[in-house]
Steps between C-alpha positions, in 0.01 A plus 500: 500500500335165585173453672365232732192287428291737713593788274746705700874575441702360790781682670851380412660265752748763619211730594300223672806433712553869565140561616489189718832590663375854563190368669258662248369161401402247768309237302158632615185484293214745550289211619758410762475857625124468553513152651761624756322813591173310555681290749652801669207745498197267465239706687641840384298682235661465151233663275228748541241598238198699620355305787682177404802410707721193415758364740832349397374153592180546302687649203732201490211254537310667218809498275553135585149401403489707184833365391365143545189595303725641221683168477171302510385695190798378305726807502868394502815662642659731246176596330385857502177656622401877446381673812298813448343584834452822696644558847304236693617216721432253219787661297754407776349163549497421140851622428650289781279197426615490139862519613443231764362279227807574285290698254635848389257792547513769236385830645273692262404863563129551542469742220630240242225400263470243230804583290742518794359195667494298175862598446605379846299169440690441181837608631483287821285225356286557811274214594289700745366845559386642844290817505178639645191388318421873453682797651390863485279448207739288292413129426820312545333162454362598157847625397649166611249312287586697190875430563456139581306463160820619330783365720531122538708508821243685706269233635430595867349828616469565872247776590495709813122513535272788577124504556442634142717233322402515128371188316581272338832409655520682827396323823526129446692200372451540125658443170470738203468404133879532457557236776627750761396405858372772747535470877409738777829590660360404837442146387864433433542315827628161597658315803872579494734230372878463531689830460680551171863625517557738217856623456585841624667566160163436310282780373257609776289752300493715186456870477390692174743770407512745220356474140159635619201298597458341158854349481673505839825330565509249781752501785560168679596545864643198684418403855839570656560826313151638588508377864837678532360825345203509736708408813764765416234766432330416827833542675562848334160624631539322841185304462394305816194286602354816651482673160174529302554537120216649291496373148308767315665466158453187291620192710623337186764764437856446604495817695217385723563117498865505595670841559459395789121507461278201564781240498729702707233574761407133522870402532517684829157414648341831430146574376396581150195712448359472149313793339343481157620839387692793638202733533568716816135476603534124521862481625544781759230348732673158456830661606329621819307177571777256437788724626693463178872577534631455143345531156597536132354767278558671164565869506153562362343295778713692759359834362148364507546407872650824588234699325209283621228713667497476880804267534540628865192299592713187450787416740802420292749523792579129472673544155878502527599445135332570166668346199457694179571351162360438153577849365706801587423661835514872490681669794204712602286191558788325675539794741130480590508146619684556828298792632164340395557148637796535734697228306770481242463429127716238337580542140489169309592402143391141440499289186336170439832373376635544852702808547383683812641849591374669804595764764562388857301606800818661648604694184524886520189686392689623191557145371134397577365794330700509186635151423386145474764373742722203458458153360353254751790249515872517544497243211346735254743587228393824349654687201401828341624507138499730205396413138827327446470277816759700695448582869403861560640703794289585804253770438454421133204309352538157353298190422465283808633138465467249794551145604466364846371222732121581439503649143384256237754398240251475212139526393263194497569303175615800312851444355471777247387755757776377742772553244386861471416569866802335674871555454746218424606505874139471620400855581143620436478804265229668701418761247504777748747784553632583840783692661698428820550767764819536682362319806406201284134553456329455169264749330292322247404736217196322341381167639453276194369185674294611802228287664131494487393789726191730554501863391310810611212438271308268722818301574507316168841563351663191347874485433618262213862532423561805277126555478319670785121476486292743702133438554218717624302211655227519228332170432523581130884467501518119514183475285644720221867439569636844564694698766471852620854549425801301373860568568780341290849612606483877501182525292149543654175490313169593671180385350217738424381636839126573542357754734395249772495578867608277777126423562468380135290797391594742217666808630386846380210404277479746208836667608786426256759680724402306811494180314844561354641577839363170636649318206844647562466427869462127420783508250721668753431224755575235238825665417601513862417132545743437206773708667448796265344850534340765283849638440590189306204535248593529141170461325121543582188430299180669582182353360179696507146429388478863392827646377358854516547478874865438459610828685339376829697174468813696404464725804513199729801358296682826537450510871701180520744519214587874455859435588527137374351575158461142348376455145126472498218422271117588525268271310121472485325169552138414453443384856650305796371194681307719743308792320567724804869493422613796291871440493767233550879557522791267403854570624841369407814562715869425487708489806849649482 
């Protein structure tokens, strides 16, 4: 399995001919797409973020000038730059400007910290890093300085500035002791020069996939393959220039960037509305104000929207399609979408490697509610195989293998991993099990490589391959480096939950039973965000500052687990972080 100089495994000549003949590939780059749409739809609104509105003409002009600024600063075609930005217009401008300059953006999930970002810098030999100077209490600039001191490739940091940019490197043209240069992102600007002409078969961008945030694999996606994916997905959902797409999940995920997402919406001249998280209090008014027609959510975010207090005060009648992906969608939640919002759900299973399975808007309700639908392309070649590599009959579960016109043929500069993850005939071993229904739809059992997506707990769920991280939104999580819960395959571990109310105050001061009930409420929400329930719990640990009060905690435990009966342990501890806390609870679960 050979790789090209830009680190991707090319399709064999017979497949290149096949995909061109079928019309899947048309020699288009993602940059071509934006240039063409700017000419067609110049005054039409391309991006919305809060009160900011960017037309197609303005977007193309900003991309042109930033691309020229990138080249002026010495970045060369084929080099890689990490992009770790929230859902703001600068994310879209930066991604397309890098591609226009021939530089490859590497999309980095916002929750990644020093270990994960350092790994990506080393793996890609990234020469640049784009991030907010600080964001929601985390100092990205200081982290970049630490990484630059260790990694010789990283020599340019571009910061999206905020009024409280921290010294010493945020907010100016500066150089740190390691020789890394820091530039405000807004200063990367120059008069446009002659347009470059990158080949459509070259790598357009890189997505992390699997391995967890410390050691993610990297998926190279070429221009023509990704342009086809976004275009075909836009056709499946019947996107037009009249559509308004709300990007509420992370824009740098494949699900939101190109399924059809941002790229698909821009490809038809529609409008992309950017929201920095999927919190219903923030998003539902945006749906009403901007007349959003299509959005992409995780099941946890869907439940949060449906359960939001007073949603009737927001007019959601403009919605016609809600894509749901990133984790299994339970039927009860799926059935609530239509009556609540008068629109249809669309089940989506997406992988950074490229496979996209989705229900169609015209599918029967049974298929939409219980399956993930069919592969995106007629060119997708899907096999479901047993442990011996033999095809399984319809209705039986097997590992999903796939190759096709938009699925990568290998990971970025990873020959050993490619030998394990791809078959001799070029099929990706997805690591997920699925079954095929008699009508040809797929039911994916456990998504092993879902995308970054928010969860119920303040919309901060992160999906990294076989590792699903679920956050509570606490500012301590990135500082300490922990998650509220972690799911790996069928296993779910929930961290010690404290009796904290939604207002941040301690629940039930002096009342062990009330505090235990609150701890179990939080644990249950975390389990639901991981696709599990209390019925799946196999172990609990109850920690008390006074073990003589164990019966009060046990009473709350029995109210939840009388029929489940997991193994449990009561232990006494000297104290918790907050002296008002009398109990914390840990939970482990295994899905069937």
